[in-house]
Structure formats: structure tokens, C-alpha cells
C-alpha positions as MATLAB code, in Angstrom:
seq = 'MIPLETGCYLCSLMRIVINFSNNQYRLTPNEIFFLDKCFQLLVKEQSEHKWIPEPFAETKGAISLLPVGIKKSIILDKLNAELLITTGEVYKKKSAALNQIFFFNQSYESYTKDKNLLQYPSIIITTSFTQKKKIIETFAVDEHKVQVIPAAASEDIMLADWSEKLSVKDKYADGREFFFCFKNIGPNTQWEEILKAFSIFKKWQQSSLHLLIAGNVPPDYIDTFNEKFNSYKYRSDVKILDPAKDDIERILSCAFGLICAEADYTGIHMLNGFKAEVPVISSPVHVFDEEVSGAFLPALPRADELSRQLINLYRDEQMRDILIEKGKRMAENYSWETSIKKWNDCIESLA';
ca = [
      36.460  -50.849   54.818;
      34.123  -53.442   56.383;
      30.362  -52.885   55.800;
      28.049  -53.218   58.800;
      24.342  -54.088   58.856;
      23.419  -50.518   59.724;
      24.987  -49.247   56.552;
      27.927  -47.725   58.447;
      31.528  -48.782   57.921;
      34.191  -49.963   60.301;
      37.626  -48.581   59.578;
      40.114  -51.304   58.572;
      42.943  -51.865   61.013;
      46.179  -50.263   59.842;
      49.877  -50.275   60.621;
      50.634  -46.574   61.044;
      54.183  -45.234   61.175;
      54.692  -41.861   62.876;
      57.818  -39.917   61.885;
      58.049  -36.599   63.731;
      61.831  -36.452   64.134;
      63.704  -34.707   61.357;
      66.879  -32.659   61.278;
      66.093  -30.410   58.344;
      62.621  -29.013   58.932;
      62.633  -27.803   62.537;
      59.258  -27.767   64.230;
      58.312  -24.782   66.373;
      57.543  -25.479   70.066;
      53.837  -24.949   69.365;
      53.897  -27.382   66.430;
      55.506  -29.970   68.711;
      52.875  -29.287   71.376;
      50.083  -29.626   68.798;
      51.342  -32.955   67.458;
      52.108  -34.393   70.905;
      48.679  -33.416   72.190;
      46.828  -34.770   69.154;
      48.617  -38.096   69.041;
      48.370  -38.745   72.760;
      44.606  -38.497   72.319;
      44.513  -40.174   68.913;
      46.502  -43.276   69.849;
      44.352  -43.711   72.950;
      41.116  -43.346   70.995;
      42.199  -45.452   68.004;
      43.928  -48.240   69.938;
      42.783  -50.842   67.405;
      45.433  -49.637   64.948;
      49.082  -50.659   65.226;
      50.953  -47.408   65.927;
      54.693  -47.485   65.211;
      56.412  -44.305   66.461;
      59.766  -43.083   65.141;
      61.182  -46.263   63.512;
      63.797  -44.150   61.677;
      65.189  -42.462   64.798;
      67.951  -45.032   65.301;
      69.215  -47.689   62.930;
      72.033  -50.178   63.399;
      74.191  -52.394   61.254;
      74.681  -52.105   57.507;
      71.336  -50.341   56.968;
      72.576  -47.329   58.961;
      75.203  -46.689   56.265;
      72.665  -46.345   53.469;
      71.320  -43.000   52.169;
      68.368  -41.723   54.185;
      65.776  -42.273   51.446;
      66.819  -45.882   50.778;
      67.077  -46.617   54.501;
      63.540  -45.393   55.133;
      62.210  -47.330   52.157;
      63.683  -50.577   53.494;
      62.339  -49.987   57.002;
      58.842  -49.157   55.733;
      58.807  -52.298   53.598;
      59.910  -54.434   56.561;
      57.227  -52.929   58.782;
      54.512  -53.528   56.159;
      53.328  -50.008   56.914;
      50.061  -48.904   55.333;
      50.169  -45.284   56.474;
      53.093  -42.941   57.107;
      52.449  -39.738   59.037;
      55.489  -37.485   58.712;
      56.613  -33.914   59.411;
      59.746  -33.755   57.319;
      61.010  -36.298   54.843;
      58.419  -37.255   52.234;
      58.699  -40.842   51.026;
      59.466  -40.414   47.327;
      57.479  -43.362   46.103;
      53.877  -43.812   45.124;
      52.539  -47.155   46.262;
      49.044  -48.561   46.453;
      50.079  -50.260   49.711;
      51.334  -47.113   51.471;
      49.578  -43.790   51.972;
      51.257  -40.703   53.389;
      49.940  -37.857   55.519;
      52.353  -34.947   55.577;
      52.216  -32.319   58.334;
      53.239  -29.043   56.731;
      55.353  -27.181   59.286;
      56.405  -23.542   59.159;
      60.027  -24.133   58.180;
      59.275  -26.502   55.289;
      58.567  -23.822   52.694;
      61.834  -22.028   53.465;
      64.045  -25.104   53.008;
      62.527  -27.231   50.287;
      63.771  -26.771   46.751;
      61.786  -29.545   45.091;
      58.276  -28.181   44.582;
      57.106  -31.588   43.373;
      57.650  -33.338   46.723;
      54.135  -32.581   47.906;
      52.652  -34.563   45.044;
      53.541  -37.786   46.915;
      51.461  -37.450   50.116;
      47.804  -38.471   49.952;
      46.871  -35.733   52.429;
      48.672  -32.588   53.566;
      47.785  -31.322   57.034;
      48.142  -27.733   58.215;
      46.798  -25.934   61.275;
      46.125  -22.755   59.316;
      43.690  -21.631   56.622;
      46.221  -18.921   55.729;
      48.895  -21.548   55.209;
      46.542  -23.756   53.189;
      46.222  -20.991   50.593;
      50.009  -20.667   50.407;
      50.471  -24.422   49.999;
      48.010  -24.594   47.111;
      49.578  -21.599   45.350;
      53.249  -22.477   45.994;
      53.200  -26.233   45.415;
      50.340  -26.470   42.896;
      48.485  -29.219   44.748;
      44.769  -29.949   44.621;
      42.918  -27.936   47.265;
      41.009  -31.054   48.393;
      44.325  -32.661   49.270;
      45.096  -29.984   51.885;
      43.177  -30.371   55.129;
      43.114  -27.830   57.968;
      43.176  -29.273   61.483;
      43.153  -26.340   63.903;
      44.758  -26.368   67.311;
      43.107  -25.216   70.553;
      44.095  -23.395   73.713;
      46.159  -25.281   76.274;
      44.027  -27.088   78.825;
      46.389  -25.795   81.531;
      45.596  -22.137   80.785;
      43.326  -20.721   83.472;
      41.802  -17.339   84.221;
      44.085  -15.820   86.883;
      42.517  -14.422   90.041;
      43.737  -11.400   91.994;
      46.089  -13.311   94.298;
      47.677  -15.229   91.400;
      48.312  -12.006   89.486;
      49.842  -10.430   92.568;
      52.145  -13.419   93.070;
      53.329  -13.456   89.440;
      53.864   -9.687   89.322;
      55.918   -9.820   92.514;
      58.083  -12.629   91.167;
      58.669  -11.425   87.602;
      57.873   -7.697   87.369;
      58.735   -6.063   90.703;
      55.042   -6.052   91.590;
      54.096   -4.049   88.464;
      51.681   -4.637   85.592;
      53.445   -6.028   82.544;
      53.166   -6.736   78.841;
      54.111  -10.290   77.897;
      55.728  -10.946   74.517;
      56.735  -14.002   72.508;
      59.838  -13.167   70.475;
      62.947  -15.156   69.601;
      66.151  -13.167   69.991;
      68.914  -13.458   67.432;
      70.317  -11.992   64.231;
      67.645  -11.017   61.702;
      64.732  -11.582   64.124;
      64.017   -7.846   64.544;
      63.836   -8.252   68.320;
      65.121   -4.686   68.738;
      61.811   -3.420   67.320;
      60.036   -4.725   70.431;
      62.324   -2.698   72.701;
      61.951    0.403   70.512;
      58.156    0.117   70.702;
      58.339   -0.272   74.476;
      60.561    2.832   74.668;
      57.986    4.902   72.780;
      55.257    3.597   75.080;
      57.289    4.413   78.212;
      58.031    7.951   77.034;
      54.314    8.528   76.412;
      53.014    6.835   79.535;
      55.748    7.615   82.089;
      54.771    4.613   84.216;
      56.356    1.589   85.821;
      54.859   -1.037   83.496;
      57.269   -3.847   82.680;
      57.915   -5.933   79.590;
      58.561   -9.677   79.823;
      59.905  -11.358   76.679;
      59.805  -15.141   76.278;
      62.387  -16.129   73.708;
      65.522  -18.150   73.120;
      68.934  -16.522   72.663;
      71.344  -18.679   70.600;
      74.656  -19.325   72.406;
      76.664  -17.623   69.658;
      74.501  -14.494   69.943;
      74.576  -13.998   73.726;
      77.517  -11.567   73.731;
      75.966   -9.455   70.977;
      72.608   -9.438   72.752;
      74.128   -8.482   76.119;
      76.042   -5.625   74.531;
      72.896   -4.202   72.916;
      70.616   -4.859   75.862;
      72.970   -3.297   78.424;
      72.800   -0.016   76.529;
      68.977    0.004   76.512;
      67.529    2.857   78.578;
      64.637    0.894   80.079;
      66.485   -2.385   80.663;
      65.519   -2.399   84.364;
      61.869   -2.686   83.245;
      62.509   -5.544   80.807;
      63.098   -9.201   81.629;
      64.035  -12.007   79.234;
      62.411  -15.334   80.125;
      63.452  -18.834   79.111;
      60.415  -20.673   77.650;
      61.928  -24.002   78.718;
      62.407  -23.012   82.357;
      59.873  -20.331   83.313;
      56.172  -21.033   83.878;
      55.105  -19.332   80.651;
      51.396  -20.216   80.757;
      51.024  -18.978   84.329;
      52.801  -15.717   83.483;
      50.719  -15.205   80.316;
      47.478  -15.512   82.294;
      48.521  -12.607   84.533;
      49.667  -10.191   81.800;
      48.173   -6.764   81.136;
      48.492   -7.513   77.429;
      49.955  -10.226   75.190;
      52.209   -9.458   72.211;
      52.453  -12.315   69.691;
      55.482  -11.116   67.747;
      56.464  -14.464   66.227;
      54.775  -16.151   63.289;
      52.648  -18.956   64.745;
      50.393  -20.807   62.334;
      49.045  -22.999   65.131;
      47.564  -19.910   66.827;
      48.124  -21.518   70.231;
      49.681  -18.452   71.867;
      46.805  -16.283   70.668;
      44.153  -18.807   71.742;
      45.811  -19.065   75.152;
      45.518  -15.288   75.481;
      41.859  -15.404   74.474;
      41.106  -18.143   77.010;
      42.969  -16.326   79.795;
      41.083  -13.090   78.972;
      44.283  -11.219   78.142;
      43.972   -8.765   75.204;
      46.229   -9.673   72.289;
      48.356   -7.690   69.836;
      49.514   -9.682   66.818;
      50.505   -9.469   63.177;
      47.591   -9.636   60.721;
      49.914  -11.246   58.169;
      50.613  -14.515   60.000;
      47.139  -15.038   61.464;
      46.181  -18.729   61.514;
      42.515  -18.064   60.717;
      41.010  -14.894   59.253;
      37.977  -15.393   61.512;
      40.004  -14.261   64.549;
      40.973  -10.922   62.996;
      38.447   -8.874   64.962;
      39.507  -10.346   68.312;
      43.011   -8.838   68.496;
      44.793   -5.547   67.820;
      46.707   -5.787   64.518;
      50.321   -4.613   64.376;
      53.350   -5.835   62.509;
      56.340   -6.245   64.838;
      57.633   -2.793   63.913;
      58.205   -0.117   66.513;
      55.774    2.480   65.151;
      52.786    0.135   64.729;
      53.401   -1.834   67.919;
      53.905    1.231   70.123;
      50.643    2.741   68.871;
      48.731   -0.380   69.838;
      50.444   -0.583   73.227;
      49.251    2.955   73.907;
      45.725    2.153   72.664;
      45.579   -0.923   74.874;
      46.641    1.061   77.924;
      44.394    4.082   77.602;
      41.170    2.602   76.188;
      39.533    0.443   78.844;
      36.353   -0.040   76.820;
      38.364   -1.396   73.894;
      40.124   -3.804   76.265;
      36.785   -5.148   77.462;
      35.564   -5.602   73.874;
      38.738   -7.470   72.869;
      38.527   -9.732   75.912;
      34.899  -10.611   75.216;
      35.547  -11.290   71.517;
      38.566  -13.395   72.392;
      36.600  -15.499   74.887;
      33.924  -16.239   72.283;
      36.553  -17.030   69.658;
      38.443  -19.471   71.917;
      35.221  -21.435   72.412;
      35.219  -22.288   68.685;
      38.379  -24.376   69.021;
      38.722  -27.643   70.928;
      41.009  -30.657   70.973;
      37.960  -32.863   70.443;
      37.431  -31.146   67.080;
      41.108  -31.556   66.215;
      41.033  -35.294   66.956;
      37.840  -35.784   64.947;
      39.481  -34.173   61.919;
      42.581  -36.383   62.299;
      40.292  -39.413   62.518;
      38.456  -38.370   59.363;
      41.740  -38.048   57.462;
      43.041  -41.421   58.625;
      39.768  -43.234   57.978;
      39.555  -41.784   54.476;
      42.759  -43.668   53.660;
      41.807  -46.992   55.276;
];
């Protein structure tokens, strides 16, 4: 750190390696969005540093034949890196010349067997206060080592007007109001519970409301899914959307209600719903911040709980208005400017 006359400090210039590609710990789409968004802004704002993205992605010659750990060690030494920011493979070496910031992604806890790996990073980043507690308890790391950098709503999410809602409903829901749900479809994902809950709702309400589900179906599960889905009574009122092809944010903004049925410790789907003034149903177990608990209807993705909240959301207009207002106020507490400031603070603390 370089002292200035004012008593402030100028952050030393650093060679920063970014390693977001890994084959073992798969990032969720929202984790990828969070990291891409943050580092687009961060690299632009901190242009004085030397940013070195993905040096491990492709290696040639004899070094490519070495074990992954040794290969990365050699590359880091050649680059004279002073900071490694990584999402997957922790560099198993403590060095005064190299600090590590590890982004703790949702799949990491499920795959890792070595609980001591998280002793190597200088800082562990998570987007969730809920996940921070789990990290401290599971990996026995100092609480000051774990920093929460929250995400924010997408800047592309807008409040839909009447004509936009009409257009989206005509295109995706036969002109009807619809619930919009995030849920991956596959073995052991409990996706059938969403359809069961919708069945209970339809039997109670006897209306033409539709259900749109944004989720991926693995190629080896398509036949099984089609067999089950084709026998579903209300299949004409349900549509499966491809998150990679359909305009998900536009559709979300026009929904009657949003069902967040997938664990999402970034909270981006929920924050998008808040910003778009769409009432949200979500699990209270996987909430990214306990502060948002009063702004959504809690329900585990089980048919009985979810159907009850679908019914409540439909019949109680006053409750809808309260949820929308709370969600709007909550979304205002999160911004990408805050996220970038927190990243800056972490990086500068290691300079």
C-alpha cells in the first residue's frame, strides 16, 4: 500500500488471475450471471490492475500432461500472480506472494470431501448470509474470512405495462394469466410436486390460469418426462420453457405470480420478481438473506404447501398488494454498485 499526503492509501497494482472455468463444481446460471456482471464492472473500474482471465482453460505441450494441481502451480508461478480469484479448484499452497479469493458456489459443498481445502483461501466469497453460516459451521473457518457480497436484480427487468402483458400472455399462455416457475426437470428434482400443486389449485379455482415452467430437461430424461407429462390432466395449461432460448425476464415481468422452486443463493430470481412487482412464492429454507422473509409467501416445493399459497395468492388481493410493496422496498436495498464496492474492499484488503 502506498501512503498519500491526505492519510489515505492507494491500492498497490496487482496481477490478478481469474479462474471461473471448472469441470467439477458446476455454477448455476445465476452464479454465472453474478460473476460476469461483477467482473465486467470491476475490470472496467479497476483498470490499473493486470487482469488475467482463465489462464488454465487451455494448455499446450508437455505441461498439458501434468496433473491439474501441478499444472496450475507452474502457470501461476510463470504469471507472477499475486491474487487468484477462483470458483472451483483451490490452490493447495500457502504463499506470501499469492493470495486467493474463493467464490463458494452452491455445488461445492456437495462434491468436496476435503474439509480442509477452505483453509487455503485468504477470503471466501458468498452471495448469501444463509450460506455464510453453513460455511463457517461445515468447514470450521474463521467468520471474518467469509464475506457476503449480495447480488442485485437484473438491470433489464422492467415493470410490464398492459400492452406488454397482453403480448406475452398471447404468445405463451393462450391469452390467459399465468404462474411462472423456475424448476429444473430431471430425476430426483421433485418437479412432479409443482404439477401436483397446480392440479390442486385448478380443482379449487376452476379457471383457465396457466403455468409456465422454466427449466432444463436432460437429454437422457426426455423420454421419461414426456411419458409422465403426457398423462398429466392439465397438460394443455402447462408449458415448459427453455431458459436459454425463451425471453425469461420479459415473461417473468408479466406473470401473475412467481414460484422460485429451485435453491438460489444469489436471490436473483426473487429480486427480479420484487423489481417487476410480481408476488413471489419461495422456500424459506434456501433464502439468500433472512431480511427478505416478509416479502414473499413461504412454501417448500411440496404439493400441499405450494398449492395452499397459490390459492392464497389468487384469492387475497390485499395480500398481493402488500407483498408487491414489500418486495419493491426490498429490491431497493440491493444494487450492483454495492456489490462492486464489496469486491473492491476484498481485493484492496489483500494488496
